[in-house]
LUMPA-424648 format. One record per residue: residue in one letter; x negated, y, z of N, C-alpha, C, CB in turn. Coordinates in steps of 0.05 Angstrom, whole numbers, plus 5000, padded with zeros to 4 digits. Atoms other than C-alpha are relative to their C-alpha. Glycine has a CB too. Example, Ala and Ser with C-alpha at 12.3 -4.5 7.8 and 13.67 -1.06 7.14 Angstrom:
# residues 2
A498249765000475449105156498250245000502050015025
S501649764999472749795143501550225014499150094971
END
This chain:
# residues 518
M502549845002713687887701499150014971497949875019
K501049975028711088157635497249904998500250304991
I502750115004705087777609498550184980500249704989
K501649845017699588197580498849834978497850155016
P501350165021696887987512497149965004500550144973
I502950064999690087667508498750134976499549695000
I501549865021684988067468497849824991498950275010
L502150165012680687657422498350174982501149754984
V501949855017674588017394498649814982498050175017
A501150185020672587667330497350114991501949954976
L502649895007665087817327499149904973498049935022
F500950115026663087347271500649715000497050064994
F499350284999666886707266500649884972502549965017
G499750125026666086557193501750174981501149725002
A498849845020668486847128503149974999499049934973
T497150045002675486537130501450165021500749715002
F498749854979677086857196499750304996498849925028
F500649725001673687517184501550154979497050034996
S498849865023676787677117503049964999498849914975
A497150075001683887457136501850244995500849865025
A498149785001686888147142499250224980500250125027
Q500849805019683088527088500149904972497150095007
D499750085028684688497014500350234982502349804997
I499749795020686188886951502050215008500849884973
T497949814991692289196984498750235016502149865017
D501349804984687789557034498350194983498249875021
A501749845017682889796981501650204984498449824980
L498349825015688590096940501450215018502149854984
R498549824982692390396999498350245008500949845025
Y501749794990686390797023498550154978498049885020
S501249865023684291026953501850204988499149794980
Q498149825012690491426937500850235018502549844991
E499249774985692592116958502650124989497850224999
D497549865008699192506956499350284991502050015024
L500249725007700293196927500750165025501850084976
T499649844975699393606991498350254999499549835025
G501649764998696694287009501750255003498250034975
T498449754998699095007004502449984981498250244993
A497749995017705795166973499350094971502250185012
R500849915027702395526915498749774985498050245002
F501350235012698094916901502049794991498049885020
T498150215007703794426903502150094979501549905025
A498149905020708494876863498949984972500750305006
M501350035026703394846806498949724995497850214997
S500750285002702594096814497049955003500849904972
G502850054993695394176839498150074978499749735008
A501749945023692594446773498350255006501650044974
F501549774991687294896805497049964996500550045029
G502850055003680594616782498350224989499649764984
A501549775012678695236742500850265012500350004970
L498849754990682395746784498750095026502949975004
G500949924974680295756857501950215012497250104999
G498449794988682796306902502349905017501050194980
D498050134983687195826942498649795017502449884982
L501450194982685295407002500149714990501250015028
S499850285009687894766970498549964974502949934996
A501750035024683994906906497349885006499650274986
L502550114991677894706946500049704999499350105028
K499850295001680493996947499349894972502849915008
V500550085027679893966871497250084991502050124981
N502649895008673694406860499050185022500250154972
P501049854977669594656919499050284992497949855014
A500949735009667195256877502250205003498949994972
G497749835000674195536883500050205023502549855002
S500049814978672795876950498550264993498749875025
A501549765007667896356917501750204984497549924984
V498249835015673696646877501550195019502049844984
F498649834981676796946941498650275001500049875028
L501149724998675997706946499850105029501850184984
Q500049934972677297747021500049755018502450195007
D499750224981676797317083503049935001499050085028
A497250085002683196907084500549765017500949954971
A499250234985686996397125502949934993499650045031
A497250085006693395997116500649755015500449964969
I499050244988697595467148502449914983500850045030
S497950115017702295007109501449765014498949914973
F498450224989707894537131501549864977501950105021
R498850165022710793977088502249825012497949844985
T497950184994717393617094500649834975502650145010
S499650185023718193007049502549835005497549824994
F497650164999724492617033499549774980502650164993
T500650235017723291917006502649834996497849835012
D497850185007728891536970498849754988502050144980
Q501350255008726890816962502049784996497849925020
S498350235004730490236931498249754995501950044975
A501650245001727889526937501749784987499049915028
G498650225014729988976888498649745005500150064971
Y501150264994729088246906502049794993499149985030
L498450235008731987636872502950094992500149795023
G497449905010737588046840501550175020501649774992
N498649834980739488416904498450265003500249855027
E501349744997737989146918500850125027500750194977
S499549854976737389536983498750274998498949845025
T501049735001736090266995499150105028502150194988
D501049884975732390677048499450294995497549845011
N500649725001731891417060498450085025502650174997
R501849934977726391717103499250304997497549825000
T500949725000724492427123497650025018502350195010
D502549964985717492627147499350305000497749834989
F500949734997715093297173497150005010501850165019
N502850004993707593447176498750274996498549794984
L501849785006702393987181498449924976498150075024
S501350085026699993967109497150094998501650114977
Q502749895001693894417114499750245018499350074971
L500749774984690494917159497150074993500349955031
G502749945008684295297138499450304997499349874975
A500949725003680295937127497550014984499650145028
V502549955014674796217083498950275010500450004969
F501449764991669596747102497950084979498749955029
I501649905022665997177052497650165010501650174980
F502449864993658797427058499050134974497849825013
D500649875026657697947002497050074998501650254998
N502649885006651298156968497749895017500150305003
Y501850134982646697656999497150004989500849715004
N502849975009640497836957499550294992499549814976
Q500749735005636798456935501550124977497050014994
N498749905024640298516868503150035004499549824977
N497149984993647198486902501849864979500850295001
D498450145020649597976850500749725009498550004974
I499250274990650697366895501850045024497449845008
K498150014978656597246940500049725012502950084991
F500050254986656396706992502649975016497549985019
V497550054987662796387020499849745016502349994979
A499850244984663895887076503049965007498350025026
G497250064995670495537088500349745017501649984975
I499450254985673695007132503049954998499150035030
T497250085002680194627123500449735013500949994970
I499150264991683994057154502549934984500549985031
D497850085018688793677108501249745008499049994971
Q498850265002693793127110499849924971503050005010
T500450085027691792757047502149804990497249884996
A498050195008696992207047501649905024498749764986
S498350134980702791937087500049704994502950115001
L499950305004702391177097502649885010497649885015
D497550104991709491127122501349834978501950235008
N498650175019713390567088502049835015498049814984
E497950154986719890237107502149904979501450175022
Y497950115017724589767069500749735010499150004970
A499050264994728589137076501049874974502250005022
I499150145024729888617021501349745009497749964980
F498750254994734187997019500849874974502550045019
G499250155023736087446971499949705005498350074976
T500050304999736786696957498049904980502849894996
S502150095017730886326928499549715003497450165005
A500950284998728385626912497249985012500049874972
N502649994988721585846938500250065030498150204986
S499949974971719985837012497350085012501049745013
I502549934986714886077063498549745006500750155025
D501550254994713085337071497449984983501749764994
Q502450015017708185427012497750165012500750094972
Y502049844987704485967051498549835020501250255013
F501250174979703285477108498649764988502049925020
I501450235013701584897061497450094988501849884977
D502549905011696385317025498050055022500550264985
S501949954978693385517092499049745012501450165022
A500750254986693284797118498349814982502549855009
T501450195018690584427056497050015004500850064971
G502950024995683584187070499349975029498650244989
F500450044971684284177146501349745009501050245017
T498850254990685583527183502250075020497849825013
V497949964980691583437228498750055027501849755001
D501449964975686783397286498950295003497749805004
D501049734999683984077267502250205009499050084972
I498049804997690684437270502149935021501450054974
A498150074979694584067324499350125026500249695002
S500449884974695484347393498649815019502650105013
N501350214983693083687425500650055029497050004995
G499249974972696983837488499450265013498849795016
Q500749734989694384547497502450184997497550114987
S497949795004698785157505499650144973499850215023
T500249865025700185577444497750205000502650154993
T502149804998695486117468497249874999500250165026
N502750134999689585647483499349884973499949805022
A500550135026690385257418499350214979502449834992
Y500549785020690785897376497350125004502250225003
L502649894995684686177410497749814993499750075030
E502150205005680585537405499649964970500749735013
I500250035029682185457331498650244987502749954987
G501249765011680286177317497050035007501450245011
D502849994991673686087354498149824984499849935029
I501650195015671285527308499450114973501449724998
P500749885026667485807248501249864976497050024997
E499050155023669785257201503150014998499149715002
L497049995001677185377218501050284997501149875026
G499449725002678786097234502950064993498450134980
F497349905005684886487209501849814984499850264986
P498350185015687485997156500949765017498649904975
A499250234983687385427206502050095022497549875013
Q498049904981691185867256502750014987499250285010
Q497450005014696585957203501049724997499750144973
A499250285003696585207191501149895027497649834991
F499150084974697285097266502850095005498150115022
L497349894996703485547269502049844983500150304993
G498250145018706585197209500449715009499050004972
Y499850284991705084497236501649985026497249885003
E498750014974707284627308502950114998498450155021
G497349895004713385007282501749834983499850274989
F498550195016715684407241500950124973502449905015
I499649905027715084777175498649834980499050304997
I501550185017709984307146499449745015497350134990
N500850264989708183567157497749894984502449805000
P502250135015701983167139501249804981498049865019
F499150195021702782747076500249725012498250004976
D499950254985701082137119500150075029497549824993
P499749914972703882287189498449825020502950005007
D501450184981699981697219496950034998500749714994
D502949975004693081937196499250275010499349964970
L500949754988689782467240498050144982498949955027
N501949885018684782577184501250094974497749804994
E498649925024689982737132499650304995503149945002
T500649725007688483397095502050114980497250034989
N498049915018694583447050502750025015500349824975
Y497649954985701383707072502450044982499650255018
V497549975015708683727050501950175017501249734993
S498149834986714584157069501849845018501750154980
A498050124982719083997128502750144997498950015029
L497649855004724384457100501849894978499450294994
G498450135021727483957053498349944976502450174992
T501750085022724483576995501549974974498749735006
E498450025024730183586945499250234980503050025006
S500749805020728983956879501850245000499949874973
N498149775000735084396889500250145026502849894992
R500049864974732984706954500750304996497249985013
E499349715000735685406971499350125027502950044993
F500849874975733285907022501050294999496950005003
D499149724996736686547046497750145014502750015016
Q502349874990731087037057500550305005497749974981
E500049714994730187727088497250085009502250075022
Y502749904994723788127093500250305007498049954977
R500049724992722888777131497250095005501750045025
I502649884994716889237133500550275012498250024975
D499849744986716189827180497150095005501649995027
A502849914998709590207171500050305006498449944975
R500349724993707390867201497050074999501250075027
G502849935000700891237189499550254983498349774989
N500849775014697091827160497049984993500550265016
M502849965007690591977123499650304999499449874973
G500649715000687192647131497050044998501150135024
K502949945001680492997126499450285010498949964971
F501149754993676393557154497950074978498650005029
S501949925021672493947101498550255008501450044973
G501749774998666694417108499150084972497549965018
N500449915027665694847046497950224999502650104987
L502049795006659795257019500250064970497149915008
A499749935028660395636954498550274995502950024992
F501549765009656696176914501250114975497049934996
E499349865025658696686862497550144990502350205005
F502349885013653396906813500950204979498149794988
S499549795020654197576776503050004992498349964976
D497249995006661797516780500849844976500950294996
T499550165024661496986726499949705005498050074978
Y500350294995659196316753500449955030497149914991
Y499450084972661395956816499149715004503150035005
L501050274993658295356850500849945029496949984996
G499150064973660994996911499649715008502850065003
F500450274988660094386957502049965023497149975009
N498450084977664794027005498749775014502949934991
F500850234984662793567061502449925017497550085019
N497450094990668793157081499849785021501749914977
G499750224980670192757144502949905000499250105029
H497450115004676092297134500949845025500149814976
F498950164978680691957185502649884992500350185026
L497450135005686591487184500949845023499849834974
N498850204981691291097228502449884985500850145027
Y497950155014696190567204501049785018498949894973
D498750204983701090137241502249864984501250125027
Q498150155017704989597203501149765015498749914974
R498750234989710089097228501849884978501750075025
T498450145019713088577181501549775013498349894976
T498350224989718788097197501249854976502250115019
Y498950175021720487517151502049805013497749854985
L497950194991726987127162500849824978502550165011
E499250195020728986497126501949795012497549864987
Q498150214991734886017133500749814977502650135012
N499250195020736885387097501849795011497449874988
S498350234992741784817098499349764982503150074997
N500950215018737584347056500249725013497250064991
P499950284989738683587064497249915009501149814978
G502650104990733183277106498250205012498649864978
A501749794989730483937131499849975030501050284993
E500450024972727383877200500550285014497249915007
T499849734990727684637208501950164982497350145003
N498149855016733285097186499850305003502849925007
Y500349714996731085777212497150065006501850095024
V502849924996724386127208500050315004498249924976
E500549714996722486817236497050045005501750115025
F502949975000715287027223499450305003498749884975
I500649724994712887687254497050055000501350085027
N502849925001706188017239499750295006498849924973
R500549724993703388657268497150074994500650055031
L502749925007697289027241499650295008499549964970
D500749724992693989657270497250064989500150045031
V502549925013688390017232499250285009500249974969
D501149744996683990597252497450024984499550055030
G502449985016678490877209499050294998500549894973
S501349745006673691437193498249974976498450115025
G501650025025669891597130498650264994501849924977
F501649775008665392087094499950014969497249995012
S500349965028665192377024498950284995502749964984
V501049745008662092966987501250084973496950014999
Q499149905026664293406929498250224991502950105003
V501549785012660693866882501650104975497149914992
G498549905023663794326830499050274991502950015006
G500749745011662794926785502350124984497549984984
I498049865017667195446751498550224985502350135018
A501249805017665195906694502150174987498149884979
K498249825016668696516665498950014972500050295013
I500649985028668796506590501550234988500649734985
G498649765008670497206568501750115023501849944975
N498349884979675797596605502249835010501150264989
S497550154993681297076606499649705005501950044979
L500350294999678696366599498249925023498949904974
R501650124978676095956658499749704995501450055027
A500550295003672895266656498849905026498149944976
G500950124975671594806715499249714997502050035022
L500850285000668094146728499349935029497649954980
A500550084972667993766794499849705002502350105019
Y500350294995665893096821500449955030497249904991
E499650084972668392766885498949725003503150005007
S501350264996664192196910502049805011497650035020
P498450204986667091536935500250085030498849724997
T499849984971669591557007499049745012502950075009
W501050244986665691077051501549985027496950025003
W498450044976670690837103498749795018502949924993
I500550214981669090447166502649965016497650075020
L497450054989675490117191499949785021501949924978
T499650224980677489697251502949925000499050095029
E497250105001683689267253500549825025500549844975
S499150194980687588907307502549874988500650145028
F497950165013692588367289501349815020498849854976
S498650194983697887957324502449884984501050125027
Q497850125014703387477302501549815019499049854976
R498250174985709087047326501849854981501750175021
L498350175017713186477296502249875017498349784985
I497750134987720186257317501449834979501950225012
T498650185018723485657285502249865016498149794987
A497750134986729985287300501449814980502050215010
T498350175016734584737275502950055007499249705005
D497149964994742084807268501549745004501250164977
D498850264994743184077283501550015027497949774999
A498449974975748884107334499449785019503050014993
A500550234982747183417361497250025013500249744984
N502749994989739883597372498850284996498149784986
P500949725004738984357376497250045012502050205012
D502749964990731884597385499050274990498149774992
V501249745007728485287385497049995009501550245013
I502950004994720885337381499050294997498449814981
D501149735000717685997400497049995003501450185023
L502950015000710386007381498950285001498849854975
N501049734995707886657411497249985013501950175018
P502750024988700286627420499450225020497950014978
N500549774981700587297457497050084999500849925029
V502849945005693787437426499850244981498549754989
V500649785018691388087396497149964990500350285013
T502650045011685487957350498950264990500149794977
I501349765009680688537341497749914981498950175024
F502050085020676688437277497550195001501250014972
P502349835001669588697269500550234980497549844991
A499849785019668889367234499249914972498450255010
Y500750065027668689317159500150264983501849784988
Q500249775017667589797101501949984976497250054991
I498749975027671790027042498750244986503150035003
R501049785016668690436988502150064978497249934987
T498049935020673990796948498650114975502050215011
P501349905024672691016876499650305000501649924975
G500549715004669791696859501950114979497150064993
K498249885020673492196815498650244988502650095014
T501049785015671392686761502350164989498049914977
T497849835009675793286743498850224982501550125024
G500649785017675193756684502450184997499149904972
S497849824999679394386681499650244982500450105029
L499949755015681394976638502350175010500249944969
A497949824992685395586656499950264983499950075030
Y499949755015687696206618501550205017501449974972
V498949794982689096846658501050234982498050095021
F498849785015693897356628499950265016503049934992
G500349764985691197966662501049975028501450234986
Q498750014974695198116725502749874999500150285012
K497250105003701497796698500349715006500950064972
G499650294995700297056703497749834990502549914986
L502250185008696196446685501249734992498049965023
L499350285008696495746655497649835005500949994970
S502350174992692095176681500649714994499450045030
I499750285005690794456663497549865012500349934970
D502150174989686693926700500249724988500149995031
Y500150285008684493246674498049865018499149974970
S501850154983681592736722499849714992500950035029
Y500650285007678592046714499149865026497849974978
K500650144975678291526770500249704994501950085023
N500150295006676390786764500549845026497349924987
Y499350154976680090386817498649735001503049965001
A501450265001676389756795497350025014499549914971
N502549964986670190056829500349995031498850264992
A499650024972673390006898498749745010503050015008
R501450234989669589526944500649965029497050024995
L500050074972670389167009497249905008502249785006
N502750084992664089047049500049975030497950214991
S500350054971662488757117497250075010500749715006
D502749944993655389017118499850235020498350054975
V500249804979655989407183498949855025502750145006
Y501150124976652589287249502149985022497650175011
N498350054977656688987305498149915022502349794994
D501850024976653788927375497749804996501649915023
Q502150205000649988287361499349904972500749775017
F500350125026650688127287500050214978502249804995
E499749855024649388437220501549824980497250104988
S498450195016654988117179499350034971503050065005
P500449995029653587937106502650074986498949734990
N497649945015658388157052501449744992499450174975
I498650255006663587597050502550054984500649865027
Y497649935015668587947006499749964970500750295006
G500450045029666287676939502649944986498149774996
E497550075014673087376922501850244999501349775015
E498249775000676887996943499050224980500150125028
N501149805019672188456903500449914971497150055006
R499450095027672988016841502950044993499349704998
E497249955005680488076849500550304994501749915024
I499849715005679788836852499250064971498350165020
E501049965028675688826787502049904979497349884997
N498250135019680688366753502850124999500149715005
T497249904997686988716777500350294995501049935027
L499749705002685589466779498450104976499050135025
Q501249885024683289936724499450295004501949974976
A500549715000680790636708502550144991497650074982
V497549855006686291156705499350294993502049995023
S500249725006687091846676502450145012500050054969
A497849844989691292386708499950284989499850015032
I499849745011693693046680501950175017501050004970
R498449814985696293646719500150264985499050035029
I499749745014699094276688501650195018501549964972
G498649804983701094906726500050274987498650015027
A499749735011703395606710501050185022501950004975
E499049804981704696246748500550264985497850055023
Y499349745012708096896729500750205022502349974979
R499749804978707897526772501950234991497350115009
I498249775004713398056777499850175026503049914995
D500549834977711098606824498849835023502650145009
Q501050154977710398266893500849714999501050135025
W499050275001713697626871498449834980503050004992
S501450195018710597016838501849764995497249915011
L498450245008714396476799498049794991502050074978
R502050215006710795806793501449744992498249955025
G499050265008711795126761497849824991502150034978
G502150185008707994506743501149724994497949985020
T499350285005708093776721497549835002501449964972
R502350184998703593176731500749724991498950005029
Y499850275009702392486705497549855008500449984969
E502350164993697891926730500649714992499450025031
Q499750285008696891236701500049815024497749924981
S499950204979698290616742497249895004501949784993
P502650124995692090326776499849704992499250035029
F499950285006694289626755499649944970502649875010
K500350095028691989286691502649884989497749804997
D497550135007698488886690502250215001500649765018
E497949805000704089356669502349935018501050044972
D497750094983709088936708499450055030500649714995
A500749974972705289066773500750275011497049955004
G499349734991706889806776500150194977498050095021
S499749815022708890396734498250245004502950104999
D501449744998705491056719501650195018499650134972
L498749804983707091646764500650254984498250075025
Y499249755013710992246738501050195022502349944979
G499049814981712492886775500250284988498150015024
F499849715007714493616769500350165025502450044980
S500049834977714494206815500750294993497350005015
G499449725004716494936824499950145026502850044987
G500249854975715995496874500150294996497549925014
L499749714999716396216894498150115021502950085005
G501849874981711496686928500650305003497149964993
Y499549724996712097376959497650115017502750055016
T502349874987706397846980500950265013497750054981
Y499449764986707198377033497550095015502449965020
K502649904989700998787050497949784999500550115029
N502150204999695798287073501149715003498050055022
F498850264996700797717081501249894975502150015023
H498550125022703597227032501649765011498149904976
F498150214992709496747040500749844975502650125015
D499650165023710196166993501749755007497349914988
G498450254998715095586983499849854975502950075008
S500150175024715094996936501749765003497149924994
Y498650265001718894386916498649824980503150034992
D501250195020715693776883501449735001497049975005
F498650265003718493116859498149814985502750034984
S501550215014714992466839501549745001497249975013
A498750265003717291776817498049804991502450024981
Q501850225007713591116814501249745011497150045010
D499250254989715290386822497749805000502449884984
Q502150194997711089796843501149745010497950115020
N499350264990711689056854498249925023499949794977
E501650074976709488826923500649715008500750195024
R499850284992708088116944500649985030497449844994
L499450034971711087877010497649895015502449825003
F502450114988704887457024497949974978500649725013
Q502150015020698187446990499549724989497450115012
T500350285010698186686984502649865006497649865013
G497750174995703586166980502650114987500449975030
L497549905010710186526973499550244981501850105024
A500949815020708886896908502250194991498849864977
T497749835008715787216900499450295006502649915014
Q500649724997715287966891502550175003498350114977
A497849804998719688556910499350244983500550085029
N500449765016720489136862500850245016501549994973
I499549764984719889796900500050244982498050025023
D499749765017722490416865500150245019502649994982
R500249774981720291056902500450264986497449995015
N499749735008722791756890499450185024502850064987
Q500749834977719692286934500550304993497149965008
H499549715002722093006943498550135024503050065001
A501549874978717793486984500450314998497149934999
I499949714998718494207007497650095017502850095013
T502349894986712294597028500450305005497449944984
L499949724993712095267064497350095010502250055022
T502749904992705795687072500250295009498049974976
V500449734991704096307111497050054999501350065028
G502849945001697496627094499550305003498849904974
F500649714997693897287106497050044994500750105028
D502749915005687597657086499150175023499750154973
F500949844977683297977139497150104996500249845026
END
């Protein structure tokens, strides 16, 4: 008979429990967006801040909808191909992934001559966008002198043996009881797994009040561990946008966006470790963690475009921070074993518990974009966008109401880490278009600084793009290809096992758009 998991709702059981699953990784993950949208937009690397006249231009500068001459609608589809290599302890593995998504769907509606002087045009628009794919999958392996034992030692230090021992209870009951105690919480649950799984031992095994721990995976200085780590994550970020924009005297444009954001994210990690160290009580470790996240958020944008003479356009736009409210559920399992033929033993610590954390907030950084474009009559155009975004301003916050409690902000340490680790970044996007009768040739390039202060933590992003468009009566058909490359070092665990994997990602994407004026 299949046993259903027990659901633990963590209302407010202390800072250590509450903040266990939220850290700088979450703040960064939900602050970044991919290059998505219409094929015209992506073909020009998104350099549309001073141009408008494209549904995806509204994502950069909401005044862009007022540039439309007719009511218009479009639908775009994106297929991305990710080539990813993961380097770990001198070994390298590769992964290839293909994703197909609805990139954008939207429409704009024009209301001409809305005042007595007939010099104001009012435009309303609505779009739904996929802003980022959260899919991630790789496997790494290697041999190291470091072990996951340090993760469990760090978690256990400061707790007594009596705090983290099962004391004759089942795995489920002990895990639940430890999580229910405000002074213990999530770190003590990790210590419980490590202690009951014979990964760590108390420094003095006869003292139930001992608070220091040592490894049970061998104590020799020349220890070796064969390690494998797999991550399989699936998810998307998107937003609904309502747009209002005005054109004044065919010269100035002003617009506003009101954005409702949504996300879902499902991550499963599996860590495997084996050793043949002398004196090791345990020779095999399998540690499985599952995280599910759902969230919604809100942001606003304001922007303006001005014509300077017949050919030059200038744009300025500001996107506010996104205020996310997220909920997470978390579960884990630990399996350990010894390869001692005379005394074989397998320990399966499966709490069968899904912990639902209280809702918490993430405030992503805002972004300012300045743009210039030069229009060569009916023949073509050249556009450049510069944007500034300070990732160090991202914040975690628990100040949301849950049924019975208003939780204080307990993320001081995490927010200090964000300030110390992340930085302000500049991004440049350049795009061009040339028209030949009904055909349009497009190209672009983009560059974005790494959000990390430490250059070794991650590289800058580079990309280029190109595309083709064809107009037939009131319809237009567009296609684009874009490429981007970036690498980043990712920690297997936030504490303890500090070894990092270097992830080198190259992404290729093809976008197809069908649009029409009506």
